All heavy atoms as an XYZ file, in Angstrom:
783
protein
N      79.476     75.490    112.611
C      80.856     75.152    112.413
C      81.416     75.679    111.116
O      82.606     75.803    110.973
N      80.529     76.027    110.158
C      81.030     76.487    108.858
C      81.747     77.830    108.986
O      82.762     78.060    108.349
C      79.874     76.602    107.867
N      81.241     78.734    109.829
C      81.869     80.044    110.019
C      83.247     79.897    110.638
O      84.186     80.581    110.261
C      80.980     80.931    110.874
N      83.381     78.965    111.572
C      84.682     78.740    112.219
C      85.684     78.194    111.209
O      86.847     78.568    111.211
C      84.532     77.796    113.402
N      85.251     77.360    110.309
C      86.146     76.772    109.313
C      86.596     77.827    108.304
O      87.728     77.820    107.842
C      85.454     75.620    108.596
N      85.721     78.766    107.955
C      86.068     79.795    106.978
C      87.072     80.793    107.553
O      87.921     81.303    106.844
C      84.816     80.532    106.521
N      86.982     81.053    108.861
C      87.881     82.022    109.500
C      89.345     81.646    109.348
O      90.112     82.369    108.734
N      89.767     80.477    109.841
C      91.180     80.098    109.725
C      91.623     79.927    108.276
O      92.748     80.233    107.931
C      91.259     78.758    110.464
C      90.058     78.714    111.341
C      89.010     79.557    110.668
N      90.735     79.469    107.411
C      91.091     79.279    106.006
C      91.346     80.598    105.299
O      92.201     80.704    104.443
N      90.625     81.654    105.661
C      90.745     82.945    104.996
C      92.024     83.678    105.406
O      92.652     84.333    104.598
C      89.531     83.811    105.297
N      92.423     83.561    106.655
C      93.592     84.294    107.145
C      94.890     83.887    106.433
O      95.620     84.745    105.967
C      93.717     84.147    108.656
N      95.190     82.587    106.291
C      96.426     82.227    105.582
C      96.431     82.690    104.125
O      97.460     83.073    103.600
C      96.460     80.702    105.666
C      95.626     80.364    106.861
C      94.568     81.437    106.920
N      95.280     82.663    103.473
C      95.223     83.109    102.080
C      95.563     84.595    101.989
O      96.311     85.025    101.112
C      93.836     82.845    101.497
N      95.061     85.404    102.918
C      95.353     86.835    102.928
C      96.830     87.072    103.213
O      97.472     87.908    102.589
C      94.483     87.549    103.960
N      97.384     86.302    104.143
C      98.804     86.443    104.476
C      99.668     86.043    103.282
O     100.657     86.696    102.969
C      99.149     85.600    105.696
N      99.292     84.976    102.587
C     100.056     84.524    101.419
C     100.018     85.574    100.313
O     101.014     85.828     99.648
C      99.501     83.195    100.907
N      98.878     86.218    100.133
C      98.762     87.258     99.116
C      99.668     88.444     99.458
O     100.309     89.015     98.589
C      97.315     87.724     98.992
N      99.736     88.798    100.744
C     100.588     89.905    101.173
C     102.060     89.568    100.943
O     102.837     90.395    100.490
C     100.335     90.228    102.635
N     102.438     88.332    101.233
C     103.828     87.900    101.040
C     104.165     87.859     99.549
O     105.228     88.281     99.134
C     104.063     86.514    101.695
C     105.412     85.942    101.299
C     103.965     86.648    103.216
N     103.246     87.391     98.737
C     103.490     87.282     97.303
C     103.725     88.646     96.655
O     104.483     88.762     95.713
C     102.314     86.587     96.622
N     103.087     89.695     97.185
C     103.258     91.013     96.585
C     104.499     91.730     97.110
O     104.881     92.762     96.604
C     102.011     91.875     96.815
O     101.872     92.131     98.203
N     105.161     91.187     98.133
C     106.314     91.854     98.739
C     107.627     91.725     97.953
O     108.382     92.671     97.898
C     106.503     91.362    100.166
N     107.975     90.587     97.327
C     109.311     90.424     96.739
C     109.837     91.514     95.794
O     111.000     91.830     95.890
C     109.236     89.071     96.031
C     108.224     88.308     96.825
C     107.232     89.348     97.290
N     109.049     92.107     94.861
C     109.662     93.156     94.021
C     110.083     94.346     94.890
O     109.247     95.119     95.325
C     108.562     93.549     93.037
C     107.549     92.464     93.121
C     107.685     91.840     94.485
N     111.360     94.434     95.181
C     111.859     95.444     96.117
C     112.407     96.658     95.393
O     113.047     96.520     94.356
C     112.990     94.848     96.952
C     112.496     93.797     97.920
C     113.028     94.085     99.299
N     112.342     93.270    100.298
C     112.790     92.088    100.704
N     113.897     91.611    100.223
N     112.120     91.430    101.614
N     112.205     97.868     95.945
C     112.757     99.087     95.339
C     114.275     99.075     95.245
O     114.848     99.730     94.416
C     112.293    100.212     96.256
C     111.183     99.634     97.075
C     111.397     98.160     97.120
N     114.968     98.297     96.106
C     116.432     98.319     96.061
C     116.976     97.719     94.764
O     118.127     97.902     94.438
C     117.036     97.648     97.290
C     116.902     96.148     97.345
C     117.572     95.631     98.600
C     117.480     94.110     98.673
N     118.031     93.593     99.904
N     116.138     96.998     94.013
C     116.562     96.495     92.701
C     116.526     97.597     91.640
O     117.179     97.498     90.624
C     115.649     95.355     92.238
C     115.798     94.124     93.132
O     116.809     94.042     93.841
O     114.900     93.274     93.110
N     115.762     98.656     91.893
C     115.559     99.716     90.904
C     116.849    100.405     90.447
O     117.008    100.628     89.262
C     114.562    100.740     91.423
N     117.807    100.745     91.323
C     119.002    101.454     90.853
C     119.808    100.675     89.815
O     120.526    101.258     89.030
C     119.831    101.661     92.123
C     118.852    101.591     93.228
C     117.779    100.654     92.772
N     119.692     99.344     89.793
C     120.451     98.557     88.834
C     119.854     98.613     87.432
O     120.560     98.432     86.459
C     120.536     97.105     89.298
C     121.345     96.951     90.574
C     121.342     95.537     91.124
O     120.950     94.617     90.392
O     121.711     95.364     92.282
N     118.551     98.869     87.322
C     117.900     98.842     86.021
C     118.479     99.823     85.003
O     118.774     99.415     83.891
C     116.393     99.053     86.156
C     115.705     97.824     86.752
C     114.231     98.039     86.997
O     113.692     99.044     86.516
O     113.630     97.205     87.680
N     118.688    101.115     85.349
C     119.233    102.028     84.343
C     120.614    101.600     83.838
O     120.938    101.788     82.689
C     119.342    103.366     85.071
C     118.363    103.260     86.188
C     118.337    101.802     86.566
N     121.409    100.984     84.708
C     122.736    100.539     84.301
C     122.623     99.313     83.405
O     123.286     99.209     82.396
C     123.602    100.221     85.543
C     124.959     99.690     85.146
C     123.764    101.471     86.397
N     121.722     98.380     83.764
C     121.567     97.149     83.009
C     120.967     97.410     81.626
O     121.353     96.798     80.658
C     120.680     96.179     83.780
N     120.050     98.358     81.541
C     119.396     98.656     80.269
C     119.453    100.159     80.012
O     118.498    100.877     80.264
C     117.946     98.180     80.303
N     120.626    100.668     79.566
C     120.710    102.116     79.356
C     119.810    102.562     78.202
O     119.949    102.073     77.091
C     122.183    102.363     79.020
C     122.759    101.030     78.716
C     121.845     99.968     79.248
N     118.888    103.440     78.509
C     118.000    103.968     77.488
C     118.333    105.445     77.297
O     118.728    106.116     78.249
C     116.544    103.823     77.932
N     118.222    105.926     76.087
C     118.524    107.334     75.826
C     117.682    108.239     76.697
O     118.171    109.167     77.293
N     116.411    107.941     76.783
C     115.509    108.737     77.600
C     114.410    107.820     78.111
O     113.614    107.346     77.328
C     114.912    109.835     76.730
C     114.695    111.120     77.461
C     114.315    112.188     76.494
N     115.497    112.673     75.794
C     115.468    113.665     74.934
N     114.351    114.247     74.642
N     116.577    114.082     74.352
N     114.387    107.537     79.390
C     113.360    106.659     79.940
C     112.129    107.493     80.281
O     112.214    108.391     81.097
C     113.887    105.960     81.183
N     110.988    107.218     79.651
C     109.786    108.034     79.874
C     109.362    108.065     81.341
O     108.957    109.093     81.834
C     108.712    107.345     79.027
C     109.412    106.377     78.161
C     110.763    106.115     78.743
N     109.500    106.952     82.066
C     109.063    106.907     83.446
C     110.053    107.524     84.426
O     109.746    107.686     85.587
N     111.265    107.841     83.974
C     112.304    108.305     84.885
C     112.056    109.732     85.364
O     112.550    110.127     86.406
C     113.667    108.225     84.213
N     111.317    110.522     84.610
C     111.027    111.886     85.026
C     112.241    112.775     84.969
O     112.361    113.725     85.716
N     113.174    112.470     84.094
C     114.381    113.282     83.974
C     114.929    113.230     82.573
O     114.542    112.396     81.768
N     115.838    114.148     82.305
C     116.504    114.217     81.010
C     117.837    113.492     81.152
O     118.645    113.834     82.017
C     116.734    115.690     80.652
C     117.485    115.912     79.358
C     116.571    115.948     78.141
O     115.348    116.026     78.312
O     117.102    115.895     77.028
N     118.060    112.466     80.338
C     119.318    111.728     80.399
C     120.280    112.345     79.385
O     119.940    112.490     78.217
C     119.108    110.228     80.106
C     120.443    109.487     80.052
C     118.214    109.618     81.161
N     121.463    112.755     79.863
C     122.502    113.288     78.979
C     123.460    112.140     78.703
O     124.069    111.594     79.625
C     123.248    114.476     79.633
C     124.331    114.998     78.701
C     122.267    115.583     80.000
N     123.564    111.746     77.420
C     124.382    110.610     77.032
C     125.669    111.061     76.366
O     125.765    112.182     75.871
C     123.600    109.722     76.058
O     122.415    109.272     76.664
N     126.647    110.157     76.343
C     127.917    110.442     75.675
C     127.671    110.570     74.171
O     127.080    109.679     73.574
C     128.913    109.325     75.959
N     128.110    111.683     73.556
C     127.888    111.860     72.124
C     128.779    110.943     71.280
O     128.463    110.652     70.139
C     128.250    113.327     71.882
C     129.139    113.697     73.016
C     128.757    112.825     74.182
N     129.902    110.486     71.847
C     130.823    109.605     71.140
C     131.645    108.860     72.180
O     131.690    109.260     73.338
C     131.721    110.402     70.183
C     132.667    111.467     70.720
C     133.520    112.014     69.572
C     131.932    112.643     71.336
N     132.294    107.759     71.794
C     133.088    107.018     72.770
C     134.336    107.801     73.167
O     134.897    108.526     72.351
C     133.459    105.724     72.031
C     133.227    105.985     70.591
C     132.271    107.140     70.472
N     134.744    107.652     74.428
C     135.940    108.348     74.887
C     136.180    108.129     76.362
O     135.625    107.216     76.971
N     137.015    109.004     76.936
C     137.360    108.935     78.354
C     136.954    110.248     79.008
O     137.231    111.325     78.473
C     138.881    108.694     78.539
C     139.266    108.733     80.016
C     139.291    107.366     77.923
N     136.315    110.167     80.176
C     135.930    111.380     80.903
C     137.171    112.007     81.540
O     137.763    111.433     82.446
C     134.908    111.044     81.997
C     133.462    110.932     81.559
C     132.582    110.508     82.722
C     132.966    112.241     80.984
N     137.563    113.170     81.034
C     138.720    113.882     81.584
C     138.335    114.681     82.810
O     139.133    114.868     83.718
C     139.289    114.860     80.544
C     139.989    114.276     79.335
C     140.517    115.398     78.466
C     141.117    113.357     79.760
N     137.105    115.185     82.805
C     136.673    116.102     83.854
C     135.168    115.999     84.011
O     134.440    115.944     83.022
C     137.037    117.514     83.378
C     137.062    118.573     84.419
C     137.471    119.932     83.809
O     138.232    119.969     82.836
O     136.974    120.928     84.346
N     134.689    115.954     85.262
C     133.253    116.012     85.555
C     133.060    117.292     86.358
O     133.624    117.437     87.433
C     132.778    114.771     86.343
C     131.308    114.900     86.712
C     133.008    113.505     85.526
N     132.304    118.231     85.804
C     132.195    119.568     86.414
C     130.985    119.761     87.309
O     130.819    120.832     87.873
C     132.186    120.634     85.312
C     133.488    120.679     84.532
C     133.503    121.837     83.570
N     134.760    121.850     82.813
C     135.006    122.708     81.843
N     134.107    123.607     81.493
N     136.159    122.660     81.207
N     130.109    118.772     87.407
C     128.911    118.914     88.242
C     128.780    117.708     89.157
O     129.384    116.668     88.926
C     127.627    119.073     87.389
C     127.650    120.367     86.593
C     127.436    117.866     86.484
N     127.973    117.880     90.212
C     127.697    116.778     91.134
C     126.191    116.762     91.409
O     125.507    117.740     91.126
C     128.504    116.951     92.423
C     128.197    118.214     93.204
C     129.180    118.390     94.357
C     128.868    119.609     95.192
N     128.828    120.882     94.484
N     125.678    115.654     91.934
C     124.237    115.602     92.221
C     123.808    116.770     93.108
O     124.496    117.122     94.062
C     124.080    114.261     92.950
C     125.200    113.421     92.407
C     126.346    114.378     92.220
N     122.686    117.376     92.734
C     122.161    118.514     93.485
C     122.492    119.858     92.837
O     121.851    120.859     93.129
N     123.509    119.882     91.954
C     123.878    121.139     91.283
C     122.775    121.586     90.330
O     122.150    120.772     89.654
C     125.174    120.961     90.460
C     126.425    120.894     91.324
O     126.314    121.034     92.553
O     127.507    120.706     90.749
N     122.544    122.919     90.261
C     121.619    123.488     89.272
C     122.431    123.762     88.010
O     123.561    124.241     88.089
C     121.017    124.816     89.771
C     120.307    124.751     91.114
C     118.985    124.031     91.165
N     117.943    124.536     90.298
C     116.860    123.808     89.984
N     116.716    122.598     90.457
N     115.935    124.312     89.212
N     121.851    123.454     86.863
C     122.532    123.702     85.594
C     121.632    124.495     84.651
O     120.414    124.446     84.751
C     122.988    122.387     84.906
C     124.037    121.674     85.749
C     121.817    121.459     84.631
N     122.271    125.239     83.752
C     121.560    126.036     82.755
C     121.780    125.397     81.388
O     122.773    124.697     81.180
C     122.102    127.467     82.754
N     120.867    125.637     80.432
C     121.072    125.104     79.085
C     122.411    125.596     78.538
O     122.736    126.767     78.649
C     119.904    125.670     78.271
C     118.868    126.039     79.285
C     119.624    126.409     80.535
N     123.196    124.685     77.977
C     124.494    125.057     77.408
C     125.641    125.011     78.408
O     126.797    125.123     78.024
N     125.335    124.831     79.699
C     126.398    124.734     80.705
C     127.169    123.428     80.505
O     126.575    122.372     80.289
C     125.791    124.778     82.112
C     126.833    124.661     83.218
C     126.214    124.796     84.605
O     125.140    125.368     84.767
N     126.899    124.271     85.591
N     128.501    123.497     80.584
C     129.332    122.316     80.397
C     129.246    121.416     81.635
O     129.491    121.856     82.757
C     130.800    122.706     80.103
C     131.685    121.465     80.008
C     130.877    123.516     78.821
N     128.872    120.155     81.392
C     128.731    119.180     82.471
C     130.018    118.383     82.667
O     130.393    118.042     83.780
C     127.582    118.223     82.173
C     126.197    118.844     81.938
C     125.198    117.766     81.554
C     125.740    119.599     83.166
N     130.677    118.076     81.534
C     131.906    117.288     81.609
C     132.717    117.488     80.331
O     132.227    118.048     79.350
C     131.598    115.801     81.806
S     130.753    115.016     80.428
N     133.967    117.040     80.385
C     134.845    117.078     79.216
C     135.198    115.633     78.888
O     135.667    114.873     79.741
C     136.126    117.906     79.490
C     137.041    117.888     78.281
C     135.765    119.339     79.875
N     134.958    115.261     77.629
C     135.167    113.907     77.142
C     136.299    113.931     76.117
O     136.249    114.713     75.164
C     133.861    113.431     76.495
C     133.742    112.000     76.014
C     133.807    111.032     77.191
C     132.431    111.816     75.281
N     137.333    113.106     76.318
C     138.412    113.025     75.328
C     138.106    111.892     74.371
O     137.880    110.757     74.780
C     139.761    112.759     75.996
C     140.881    112.696     74.961
C     142.224    112.266     75.545
O     142.303    111.998     76.754
O     143.182    112.197     74.780
N     138.072    112.235     73.087
C     137.825    111.230     72.054
C     138.757    111.529     70.886
O     138.832    112.673     70.434
C     136.372    111.286     71.608
N     139.480    110.537     70.424
C     140.418    110.695     69.308
C     141.364    111.881     69.532
O     141.561    112.720     68.664
C     139.646    110.849     67.988
C     138.783    109.648     67.670
S     137.764    109.856     66.203
C     136.503    110.956     66.799
N     141.928    111.966     70.725
C     142.897    112.990     71.111
C     142.330    114.417     71.094
O     143.076    115.379     71.121
C     144.158    112.934     70.224
C     144.845    111.598     70.204
C     145.472    111.289     71.548
C     146.137    109.930     71.531
N     146.302    109.371     72.844
N     141.002    114.534     71.057
C     140.376    115.858     71.105
C     139.483    115.934     72.331
O     138.864    114.950     72.709
C     139.539    116.121     69.845
C     140.368    116.240     68.582
S     139.332    116.569     67.138
C     138.571    118.101     67.608
N     139.429    117.123     72.940
C     138.560    117.321     74.100
C     137.206    117.844     73.624
O     137.132    118.806     72.870
C     139.199    118.304     75.078
C     140.443    117.733     75.739
C     141.042    118.663     76.778
O     140.403    119.647     77.168
O     142.177    118.369     77.223
N     136.155    117.172     74.057
C     134.795    117.543     73.681
C     134.018    117.897     74.935
O     133.941    117.083     75.858
C     134.099    116.362     72.979
C     134.822    115.946     71.719
O     134.620    116.532     70.678
N     135.691    114.950     71.823
N     133.444    119.090     74.964
C     132.636    119.497     76.109
C     131.216    118.978     75.904
O     130.645    119.115     74.822
C     132.634    121.022     76.243
C     134.004    121.579     76.608
C     133.994    123.090     76.802
O     133.126    123.766     76.219
O     134.861    123.576     77.550
N     130.671    118.369     76.940
C     129.284    117.894     76.901
C     128.462    118.878     77.717
O     128.699    119.059     78.907
C     129.168    116.460     77.467
C     127.713    115.996     77.451
C     130.051    115.495     76.673
N     127.527    119.550     77.035
C     126.734    120.606     77.674
C     125.334    120.117     78.011
O     124.816    119.184     77.406
C     126.649    121.816     76.747
N     124.723    120.773     78.977
C     123.356    120.447     79.369
C     122.377    120.914     78.298
O     122.439    122.059     77.857
C     123.026    121.137     80.697
O     121.669    120.916     81.022
N     121.441    120.049     77.887
C     120.441    120.456     76.899
C     119.311    121.286     77.512
O     118.574    121.945     76.799
C     119.902    119.123     76.374
C     120.120    118.159     77.493
C     121.352    118.636     78.232
N     119.183    121.231     78.838
C     118.050    121.873     79.514
C     118.498    122.530     80.818
O     119.577    122.250     81.320
C     116.936    120.840     79.848
C     116.317    120.258     78.587
C     117.467    119.735     80.745
N     117.635    123.389     81.359
C     117.849    123.916     82.706
C     117.308    122.876     83.682
O     116.295    122.235     83.410
C     117.109    125.235     82.888
N     117.984    122.684     84.788
C     117.496    121.721     85.762
C     118.486    121.501     86.878
O     119.378    122.318     87.119
N     118.302    120.362     87.540
C     119.157    119.984     88.665
C     119.756    118.620     88.349
O     119.059    117.742     87.834
C     118.305    119.903     89.945
C     119.104    119.652     91.215
C     118.200    119.584     92.444
N     117.342    118.401     92.434
C     117.745    117.169     92.787
N     118.972    116.959     93.184
N     116.895    116.165     92.753
N     121.027    118.437     88.675
C     121.678    117.149     88.446
C     121.112    116.147     89.464
O     121.258    116.336     90.668
C     123.213    117.254     88.584
C     123.865    115.892     88.387
C     123.772    118.279     87.610
N     120.430    115.124     88.962
C     119.846    114.113     89.838
C     120.832    112.974     90.071
O     120.908    112.426     91.161
C     118.561    113.563     89.226
N     121.601    112.630     89.036
C     122.493    111.478     89.134
C     123.660    111.631     88.180
O     123.482    112.069     87.050
C     121.707    110.195     88.811
C     122.406    108.931     89.224
C     122.482    108.569     90.561
C     123.001    108.112     88.286
C     123.132    107.402     90.944
C     123.654    106.954     88.652
C     123.714    106.594     89.994
N     124.857    111.288     88.649
C     126.054    111.261     87.796
C     126.378    109.787     87.595
O     126.676    109.068     88.546
C     127.236    112.007     88.466
C     128.488    111.899     87.608
C     126.879    113.464     88.712
N     126.280    109.312     86.330
C     126.433    107.887     86.044
C     127.889    107.440     85.934
O     128.175    106.267     86.113
C     125.715    107.534     84.729
C     124.236    107.733     84.788
N     123.365    106.761     85.200
C     123.469    108.814     84.498
C     122.125    107.220     85.149
N     122.156    108.463     84.729
N     128.810    108.327     85.582
C     130.212    107.954     85.377
C     131.133    108.927     86.100
O     130.840    110.107     86.220
C     130.559    107.968     83.889
C     129.768    106.981     83.040
C     130.314    105.566     83.234
N     129.657    104.611     82.360
C     128.575    103.905     82.705
N     128.014    104.086     83.869
N     128.062    103.033     81.868
N     132.310    108.426     86.512
C     133.290    109.255     87.212
C     134.410    109.661     86.269
O     134.604    109.063     85.215
C     133.923    108.457     88.363
C     132.970    107.990     89.417
C     133.680    107.154     90.489
O     134.880    106.847     90.326
O     133.028    106.831     91.479
N     135.189    110.658     86.721
C     136.378    111.086     85.994
C     137.263    109.863     85.752
O     137.447    109.031     86.630
C     137.127    112.134     86.836
C     138.419    112.602     86.222
C     139.091    113.641     87.107
C     140.445    114.015     86.512
N     141.104    115.048     87.296
N     137.791    109.760     84.525
C     138.672    108.655     84.180
C     137.953    107.457     83.582
O     138.597    106.544     83.071
N     136.623    107.465     83.620
C     135.856    106.329     83.097
C     135.844    106.344     81.572
O     135.781    107.396     80.950
C     134.426    106.376     83.620
N     135.913    105.153     80.988
C     135.740    105.008     79.545
C     134.249    104.853     79.283
O     133.580    104.095     79.987
C     136.463    103.766     79.029
O     137.852    103.955     79.118
N     133.755    105.571     78.289
C     132.330    105.496     77.963
C     132.145    105.214     76.481
O     132.981    105.585     75.658
C     131.573    106.796     78.355
C     131.640    107.024     79.858
C     132.119    108.003     77.622
N     131.057    104.566     76.166
C     130.710    104.306     74.788
C     129.696    105.327     74.314
O     129.036    105.986     75.132
N     129.580    105.483     73.002
C     128.597    106.419     72.446
C     127.204    106.013     72.910
O     126.847    104.851     72.889
C     128.666    106.415     70.931
N     126.439    106.998     73.396
C     125.074    106.743     73.826
C     124.945    106.313     75.278
O     123.834    106.191     75.774
N     126.073    106.071     75.967
C     125.989    105.696     77.383
C     125.546    106.884     78.210
O     125.975    108.001     77.982
C     127.336    105.206     77.906
C     127.664    103.788     77.509
C     128.869    103.250     78.275
O     128.957    103.473     79.491
O     129.710    102.615     77.631
N     124.665    106.646     79.212
C     124.208    107.752     80.052
C     125.343    108.318     80.908
O     126.111    107.568     81.490
C     123.125    107.134     80.928
C     123.289    105.654     80.827
C     124.069    105.366     79.581
N     125.456    109.645     80.929
C     126.465    110.325     81.758
C     125.810    110.996     82.964
O     126.326    110.920     84.072
C     127.204    111.382     80.930
C     127.987    110.862     79.714
C     128.572    112.042     78.937
C     129.078    109.903     80.137
N     124.677    111.663     82.718
C     123.977    112.403     83.780
C     122.480    112.227     83.599
O     122.004    112.069     82.482
C     124.281    113.911     83.693
C     125.750    114.239     83.724
C     126.463    114.393     82.555
C     126.428    114.370     84.926
C     127.822    114.672     82.574
C     127.783    114.656     84.962
C     128.483    114.808     83.786
N     121.759    112.334     84.721
C     120.303    112.445     84.653
C     119.964    113.784     85.297
O     120.425    114.083     86.400
C     119.608    111.298     85.410
O     119.982    110.055     84.818
C     118.084    111.434     85.347
N     119.202    114.599     84.566
C     118.809    115.932     85.033
C     117.318    115.958     85.330
O     116.528    115.350     84.607
C     119.135    116.987     83.966
C     120.570    117.005     83.444
C     120.699    118.033     82.325
C     121.552    117.309     84.557
N     116.934    116.680     86.376
C     115.528    116.893     86.707
C     115.207    118.347     86.476
O     116.058    119.202     86.717
C     115.257    116.575     88.188
C     115.474    115.133     88.568
C     115.343    114.925     90.074
O     115.548    115.854     90.853
O     115.031    113.782     90.435
N     113.977    118.617     86.026
C     113.612    120.013     85.809
C     113.214    120.679     87.108
O     112.972    120.043     88.097
C     112.481    120.120     84.807
O     111.476    119.216     85.126
């Protein structure tokens, strides 16, 4: 009878362990970069291009999937009545555009994420 008792007892424990490991869902991941903007996240596998100063995005010249070259202008930021071009620091592909045209941004806020 001991083997029969161990069988049913073991199955619920295995099922509970499987359920316990399920809750951390990948769909929560997209919110993390917005909630905690980091200049460069080591685990992200990309180069984050941040706003050099606070201002308003007048123009966004790239979209996700675009290939960019070092020095290519990604967007135009208006700050203190002057237009500032934000250029790509590296060659790569635009993985994510964090802000849209017309958005107000603070210094250091992520604008683009580039992949090599």
